[in-house]
Phi, psi and omega in degrees: 000140184288158175307316176300325184276338183295331171280134188297133162288169185311310187305308191286323177303313176311313188283331175290320175297323176292329186279318174305308184295323180300316185273326192225034180282138025240153180304339176270355178149159183299130174222142185288135191192158167232166190237151164218176179218157186050064180225157175164211179249183179304319183270349185204124176241134183263157186281307182231141174236126175251126184250109174277138191229158167280119186303309182295317172301323179291318179307315177296323175295324179288328179289330175298310175193144174277354179256157176288159175256127166292176184301322177293309174301320173308310178305321177288307185291320176299328191255003191295126186289167178282331180236165183306135183204146174295136187301332179287334177278342181269326191257133173301149184300129177273170181265039178200157191307140176308325187297346178273354176277329184308314183294332176288329174296318179288331176285318177305317183297313178301336182265010176067031179251351171217171173245143177224157183207164174267114184261205182299142181061027179061022176290147173279117178248160182206162173210159177288150169273320177208142177302148173287113193281155173272082193259350181269124178269305181209154174245135182230129176258147179228126171258134188252112184223085181306327177250076179280078182265183191294325180296310178296322175299319183296318184286341181263340186300318184298320184289321185291331173297324177294315177309304182294325183284322184291321181058029167298321181266151174288322179219150168231140174230163168242133180245131175231167179276134186289135178260345185086358179290148176310313177242118186290136194296337178300332185288334188261002171268162190271085177249153178300138185294343176289343186261129175284163177233132178238146168237132183260130169278168177300330187273357181095006183260147190252152165237130179280109174268338179206134176272140187272163171275154176267126184271159182241101171297148175294134175303334180290346177275356189308313182293322178295323175297313182300317179297312175304313174302319178293319176297323171293320175301320186281332185260322183071203174236358182258004178292353180308333183293336188291340180246015179251188184238061178297357177277003178279140181299338190256007175277130176231165159251109179254148182284125171234105186064234180264358183254157172260121185244136175303140180220144176257108183294335180292313183269357178051054173204167167276154195217177185247174174292321175301328181275326186273066183231183181288344175277007181291123176293343176265006181290127177231123179299158179299141179292146175308324177302335177296322182288348186247345188265071177096350184253163168304137180309333183270004177194152179245221183304320184304314177302313179300327175280342176287316178295326180295311182298312185299320181291327179292315172306310175301329189282316184296329179284329175286337176291336179285338185288151174299147181272155188287000000 
């Protein structure tokens, strides 16, 4: 691999940070948590999101569904009554017409997370199968900047100031690549003092250069934070493969530190979702023989890589649940 290709692009660095957080969160000591990437609100998107959970409550949440709930489903499931009740009596009045809530009740029943029926006067009634648990402990945002020079710090400072003032996350960090200097350059940049700074080594270990302040989220943001946690639960951080081309003969997963990172054999480099797309000039489909040589006939190595990433995600989530 060439010297220029050997240094991580931001995408590959981001995946390495996600893998570190999945294996070893929190820097001050182990805390059960799962990781997602490229999530946020309409006004702000974070590179990495860490959701700290209560293990018992998280096990109950996984038992309810292994998929995440969107905002509409969350409203229905979270307020599902223990006994049969008209949906309008069970759910707090939304800021939109009630008729838009009924399809979500039907969807929730279709997914098996609530039960529904037609009650008196043909009203839609429903009840919970299991109560929605209080499973989220804290939400942490991490911005990833492998090359945090003065220019990058200036561009990032306003966003971090917004994060601190908005207080949607409980902690905010910046992760940068370790340089080996006696004083890491990130410490010399003008970043908000409330923001923590991490440096990631080549072997996947982290050094804490600056500890963050604990922020105080607004209680009025409780639902918004829960919607964010559900999206993180649904997406995880390995979903990048869904927008890349693992069915290309040049697509590989190469080990980088503790993470498996997409690599293009044709271009001899780690790559991003934007580069590994349908428009890539180097794309070549897997040869048909690959799909018949020990692989399921309906898919070759690309499908195997998807299954590998899915299995790793489920394994890590099972690890967070309390042992019997």
